[in-house]
C-alpha positions in Angstrom: 51.2 120.2 97.1 51.3 119.0 100.6 54.7 118.0 101.9 56.2 116.7 105.8 58.2 118.8 106.7 61.5 117.8 108.2 64.3 120.6 109.2 67.0 117.9 110.3 70.1 118.0 108.3 72.4 114.4 108.1 75.5 114.6 108.9 76.0 112.4 105.9 72.5 112.4 103.6 72.8 116.2 103.7 69.2 118.3 103.6 66.2 116.4 104.5 62.8 116.2 102.3 61.5 118.6 100.8 64.4 121.4 102.0 66.5 120.3 99.2 64.2 120.7 96.3 65.5 124.2 95.7 68.7 123.1 93.8 67.3 120.4 92.3 64.1 122.2 90.4 64.3 122.9 86.5 64.7 126.1 87.0 67.9 125.7 89.2 69.3 123.2 87.3 68.8 125.0 84.1 71.3 127.9 85.3 74.8 127.2 83.9 77.7 126.6 86.0 80.9 129.1 84.9 83.0 127.4 82.5 86.0 127.9 84.7 84.3 125.7 87.4 82.7 123.4 84.9 86.5 122.8 83.8 88.1 122.5 86.8 90.4 119.4 87.1 89.5 118.6 90.5 86.1 118.4 89.9 86.1 116.0 86.9 88.8 114.0 88.3 86.3 113.8 91.6 83.3 112.8 89.3 85.9 110.3 87.8 86.7 108.6 90.5 83.1 108.3 91.7 81.7 106.9 89.3 84.2 104.0 89.7 83.5 103.5 93.3 80.3 102.9 92.3 81.1 100.4 89.7 83.1 99.2 92.3 80.1 98.6 95.1 77.9 97.1 92.8 80.5 94.4 92.5 81.5 93.9 96.1 79.6 90.8 98.2 76.8 91.9 99.3 77.7 91.2 103.2 80.5 94.0 102.6 78.5 96.7 100.6 76.3 98.3 103.7 80.0 99.1 105.0 81.4 100.3 102.2 78.8 102.5 100.9 79.7 105.2 103.5 83.1 105.9 101.9 80.9 107.3 98.7 80.2 110.9 100.7 77.3 113.2 99.5 79.7 115.2 97.8 81.0 112.5 95.7 78.2 111.8 94.4 77.3 115.7 93.7 80.5 116.1 91.8 79.2 113.6 89.3 75.8 115.7 88.7 78.4 118.9 88.4 80.6 117.1 85.8 77.2 116.4 83.6 76.7 119.9 82.8 79.8 119.3 80.4 77.9 117.3 78.0 81.1 114.8 76.9 81.1 113.8 80.8 77.6 111.9 80.0 79.4 109.2 78.4 81.2 108.1 82.0 77.3 107.3 82.6 76.7 105.1 79.7 78.1 101.8 81.7 75.6 99.2 82.8 77.6 98.2 85.8 76.6 101.5 87.5 73.0 100.8 88.0 73.5 98.3 90.4 75.9 100.4 92.3 73.6 103.0 92.2 70.8 101.1 94.2 73.3 99.8 96.6 73.4 103.4 97.6 70.0 104.4 97.3 68.7 101.2 99.6 71.1 102.8 102.3 68.9 105.8 102.9 65.9 105.8 105.2 63.5 106.9 103.8 64.7 106.8 100.2 63.7 110.6 99.4 64.0 111.9 102.9 67.2 112.8 102.4 69.2 114.8 99.5 71.6 111.8 99.2 68.9 109.7 98.3 67.5 111.7 95.7 70.8 112.6 94.1 71.4 108.7 93.8 68.4 108.4 91.6 68.9 111.2 89.6 72.8 109.6 88.5 70.8 106.1 88.1 68.4 108.0 85.9 70.8 109.8 83.7 73.1 106.7 83.5 69.9 104.7 82.1 69.0 107.0 79.6 73.0 107.3 79.0 73.3 103.3 78.5 69.9 103.1 75.9 71.8 106.0 73.7 74.5 103.9 73.9 73.1 100.8 72.4 71.8 102.1 69.7 74.7 104.0 68.5 73.0 107.7 69.3 74.6 109.0 72.2 77.7 110.6 70.4 74.4 112.7 68.3 73.4 113.4 71.1 76.4 114.7 73.4 77.2 116.6 70.2 73.7 118.3 70.4 73.9 119.2 74.1 77.1 120.5 73.3 75.3 123.5 71.2 72.4 124.5 73.9 72.4 125.9 77.1 69.9 123.7 78.5 71.8 120.7 78.0 70.1 117.8 79.9 67.0 118.9 78.2 68.4 117.2 75.4 69.5 114.1 76.6 66.0 113.4 78.4 64.3 114.5 74.8 66.2 112.3 72.6 65.8 109.8 75.6 62.2 109.7 75.3 62.0 109.8 71.1 64.2 106.4 71.8 61.4 105.1 74.1 58.5 105.7 72.1 60.3 104.2 68.5 61.4 101.1 70.9 58.1 100.6 72.6 56.3 100.7 69.1 58.0 97.9 67.9 58.4 95.7 71.1 60.6 97.1 73.1 63.8 95.2 71.8 66.5 97.8 73.1 65.4 97.6 76.8 64.8 94.1 76.7 68.4 93.9 76.0 69.6 96.1 78.0 67.7 94.5 80.9 69.8 91.2 80.0 73.0 93.2 80.8 71.7 95.2 83.8 71.7 92.8 87.5 67.9 91.3 87.5 68.6 91.6 91.6 69.3 95.8 91.1 66.5 96.4 89.1 63.9 94.0 91.5 65.7 95.8 94.3 64.9 99.5 92.4 61.3 98.9 91.6 60.6 97.4 95.4 62.6 100.9 97.1 60.8 103.5 94.9 57.0 100.7 95.3 57.9 101.5 99.0 58.9 105.4 98.9 55.6 106.0 96.5 54.7 108.8 97.8 57.6 111.0 97.9 58.3 109.7 95.0 55.3 111.0 93.6 56.3 114.6 95.5 59.7 114.9 94.3 58.3 114.2 90.8 55.7 116.6 90.5 57.0 119.6 92.2 61.2 119.1 90.9 59.8 118.6 87.6 63.5 118.3 86.3 64.0 114.8 84.4 62.2 112.8 82.3 61.4 109.1 83.8 60.3 107.4 80.1 63.7 105.2 80.0 63.7 103.6 83.2 60.0 103.2 82.8 60.7 101.1 79.5 63.7 99.4 81.6 61.8 98.0 84.5 58.9 97.3 82.2 61.4 94.7 80.0 62.5 94.0 82.9 59.2 92.5 84.2 58.8 90.7 80.9 62.4 89.3 80.6 61.4 88.1 84.3 58.4 85.7 82.6 55.2 88.1 82.7 53.7 89.5 79.8 52.0 93.3 80.6 49.2 92.4 78.7 45.1 93.2 79.5 44.7 89.5 79.5 47.5 88.9 82.4 45.6 86.6 85.3 46.7 87.2 88.9 49.4 85.3 90.7 52.7 85.7 92.5 54.5 87.4 90.0 51.8 90.0 89.0 51.5 90.9 93.3 55.5 91.5 93.2 56.4 92.9 89.6 53.6 94.4 87.5 51.1 95.7 90.2 54.2 98.0 92.2 55.7 99.1 88.9 51.9 100.0 87.5 51.0 102.2 90.7 55.0 104.1 89.8 53.9 104.2 85.8 50.8 105.5 86.6 51.9 108.3 89.1 54.7 109.3 86.4 51.6 109.9 84.4 50.6 112.3 86.3 53.7 114.1 87.0 55.2 113.9 83.1 57.5 117.1 82.9 55.3 118.5 79.8 58.3 120.7 78.6 60.3 117.4 77.5 59.6 116.6 73.6 58.1 113.4 73.2 58.1 112.3 76.8 53.8 112.8 77.3 53.9 110.5 74.2 56.8 108.0 75.3 54.7 107.5 78.9 51.3 107.1 77.4 52.8 104.1 74.7 53.7 102.5 77.7 51.0 103.1 79.4 48.5 101.4 77.1 50.2 98.2 77.8 49.1 98.2 81.4 45.8 99.7 81.0 44.2 96.2 82.9 46.0 97.4 86.4 44.8 101.1 86.4 42.7 100.2 89.1 43.8 100.2 92.6 41.8 99.7 95.4 44.3 98.7 98.3 44.0 100.9 101.2 47.6 100.3 102.8 48.8 102.2 99.9 47.4 105.7 100.1 46.9 108.1 103.2 44.4 111.7 103.0 48.0 113.6 102.6 48.7 111.1 99.5 45.2 110.9 98.4 45.1 114.9 98.1 48.6 115.3 96.3 46.9 113.0 93.7 43.5 114.1 93.1 45.4 118.1 93.0 47.5 116.9 90.6 44.8 115.8 88.1 42.9 118.7 88.7 46.0 120.9 87.6 46.2 118.4 84.6 42.9 119.8 83.6 44.0 122.6 83.5 46.6 122.5 80.7 46.7 123.5 77.5 48.0 120.1 75.9 44.7 118.5 77.4 42.9 119.2 74.2 41.4 115.8 73.8 38.9 114.0 76.8 41.2 110.8 76.7 44.3 111.4 78.8 41.8 113.1 81.5 40.0 110.1 81.6 43.0 107.9 81.7 44.2 109.6 84.7 40.6 109.8 86.2 40.9 106.2 86.2 43.8 105.8 88.2 43.2 108.2 91.1 39.1 107.4 91.5 40.3 104.5 93.8 43.2 106.3 95.6 40.3 109.3 96.8 39.7 109.1 100.5 37.6 110.7 103.3 39.6 114.1 103.4 39.2 115.3 100.0 35.9 116.2 100.0 36.8 119.9 98.9 38.8 119.1 95.6 35.4 117.2 94.3 33.7 120.3 93.1 36.8 121.5 91.2 36.9 117.9 89.8 33.4 117.8 88.6 33.7 121.3 87.0 36.7 120.8 85.1 35.8 117.7 83.9 32.6 118.7 82.4 34.2 121.9 80.9 37.0 119.4 79.6 33.8 116.9 78.0 32.0 119.6 76.8 35.0 120.9 74.4 35.5 117.3 73.5 32.2 116.7 71.9 32.1 120.6 70.5 35.3 119.8 68.8 34.9 116.1 67.6 31.3 116.3 67.5 28.4 114.0 70.4 27.1 111.5 67.8 30.7 109.5 67.9 30.7 106.4 70.3 33.8 107.5 71.7 32.3 110.4 72.8 29.6 108.2 74.8 32.0 105.8 75.8 34.3 108.7 77.2 31.2 110.3 78.8 30.2 108.1 80.0 33.1 106.5 81.5 34.3 110.1 83.2 30.9 110.4 84.9 31.1 106.8 86.1 34.3 107.5 87.7 33.3 110.4 89.6 30.4 108.8 90.8 32.8 106.8 92.4 34.7 109.0 93.9 31.5 110.3 95.7 30.8 106.9 96.8 34.6 106.8 98.1 34.7 109.9 99.8 31.3 108.5 101.9 30.2 111.8 103.6 28.2 111.2 106.8 26.1 114.0 106.3 25.0 116.6 103.4 23.9 119.5 105.5 26.1 122.7 105.6 29.2 121.6 103.4 30.6 124.1 101.7 31.8 121.6 99.2 28.1 120.3 98.7 27.2 124.0 97.4 30.5 123.9 95.4 29.3 120.7 93.8 25.9 121.6 93.0 26.9 125.1 91.6 29.4 122.9 89.5 26.9 120.2 87.9 24.7 123.5 86.9 26.9 126.0 86.0 28.5 123.4 83.8 24.9 122.3 82.4 25.6 118.1 83.0 22.0 117.2 82.7 22.3 118.7 78.8 25.8 117.6 78.0 24.2 113.9 79.1 20.8 114.5 77.1 23.3 116.1 73.9 25.7 112.9 73.9 22.4 110.3 74.5 20.1 112.2 71.6 22.8 112.9 69.0 23.6 108.8 69.6 23.7 106.9 66.0 22.5 103.7 68.1 19.4 106.0 70.0 16.0 105.1 69.6 13.6 106.9 71.8 11.7 105.3 74.2 14.2 102.0 73.7 17.0 101.1 76.1 20.3 99.8 75.3 24.0 100.9 75.5 23.3 104.7 75.1 20.6 104.7 77.6 23.6 103.6 80.5 24.5 107.7 80.2 21.9 109.0 81.8 20.8 106.2 84.1 24.3 106.7 85.7 24.1 110.0 86.0 20.7 109.5 88.1 22.6 107.0 90.3 25.5 109.7 90.5 23.5 112.9 91.6 20.2 111.9 92.0 19.4 108.9 94.2 17.2 109.7 97.1 20.2 110.6 99.5 22.0 112.8 97.1 18.3 114.7 95.7 17.5 115.6 99.0 20.9 117.3 99.7 20.8 118.5 96.4 17.4 120.3 97.1 18.4 121.4 100.4 21.5 123.5 98.5 19.3 124.7 96.3 
C-alpha cells in the first residue's frame, strides 16, 4: 500500500500520516491496558468531560465553532478511546448529539487524515454511530454484556452493529432512517463531503489499519440520502442530488468494499447488502478523483482480495472489478498481469465448482473478461516491445488457459448452437477483442 510520507508532528494535531498508524491497527488496539490504568478516575472523568465538550461544540453558533474546537485537545480525545476499553463507557457515546461535534472537529483538520487528530475524531464518530444504532433497538446493554466477557471487546461492538445493519437493510433500513432524523442533516452532509474530499487517504487508513467496521456509518449515510428525497435505485436518473450525494456516497462505499476487515463477523455480508442498492453507480470515469498512487492502491487491493480464502465465488470479484476498472490509469501496467492471472484462476475455480453450463457462469466470465479488456484500454500502452509486464501478461493468458476457459463456457452453455451467433457468442468475440486485435496479436507474437 503506497502512502505519502510526512514526518512533521503538528503541535495540536499530533503525529502526521502515516506515522500514527502504529497505534491504531487491529493488533495494537487488541492489547488490553492494565486494569488500574483503565479504572483511573482521572482518565474516565476526562473522557466524560470531553464528550460533553464535543456535544456543546455541536450546539454552539456556527461562527463560534472554529475557535471553540481548539480547546478540545488530542489528549482529551484519546481519553475517550482509552475509556472505551471499559465496555460500560460505550454508553456515554450513544448520544446522537455527538455526531455534529465530531464532524466539526474533523473539519478543523486539513487534510482530514493528514494528522492523528482527524483520524481519532473519525474513530469516535464511528463508535458513536454504532452505539446509537444499538441503543435505538434496545440491544446496547446486551452488546455491552457480551463485550465484558471477552478481551477484544470492540470486536463485539463491530460484529453486533454489522448484524443489526444486515437485519435492518433487508427490512428497508427503517432504523437508519429513524436515526437520520435525529442526527443533524447538515452534519451528515458535511461528513460525506469531508470523507469524499479525502477519499484517497480514507481508503489507505481503512485498508492498512483494519481496526473498525463501517457498516453502521455506511447505512446511516445511505439513509440520509433517502431522507433527503433521493431514492437509491438502479433506475435513478442524474440530477443535482445524484451528483452531490449518491455518487460521492457510492465512491466511499465501494472503497470500503475493497477494505472490509474480514475478521469482523457479518461485516462483509452487511456491506454487500448495502451495495446492492447502488450497483448502478459502480462505474466512475471521473479522472479528477484519481491519481497514479491512488489507482495503484486500488488495483493492488483488488489483487489481494482475489487471494482471500473467502473469495470462493466469482460474484464478489466481479463486483469489485467493475468499480476498480475505470479507475486504472497509465502507470499501473505492472499490476495488470497479476490481476489477469488471479481472475482467470478464480473463474476456473468457479466453473469447476458450479459447472460451466449455468447461465450465471457465462454472464460472470463475460463480465470479468470485458472489464479486463477495458483496463487494458485504460492504460493505453504506447509500445508493446521489450516490456516485462507484456511478457507476464502473455504468460498468464497461456498458463491459465484463457482460450480453453472461454470455449468450455461457450460449448457448455444451454443455448449454444454451433454456427449460430447469439448471446453466448459474445464470450469468444469479446476474448478476441481483448487479446487478439491487430496490435495486441503482433505484440503477443513478439513475446512468444
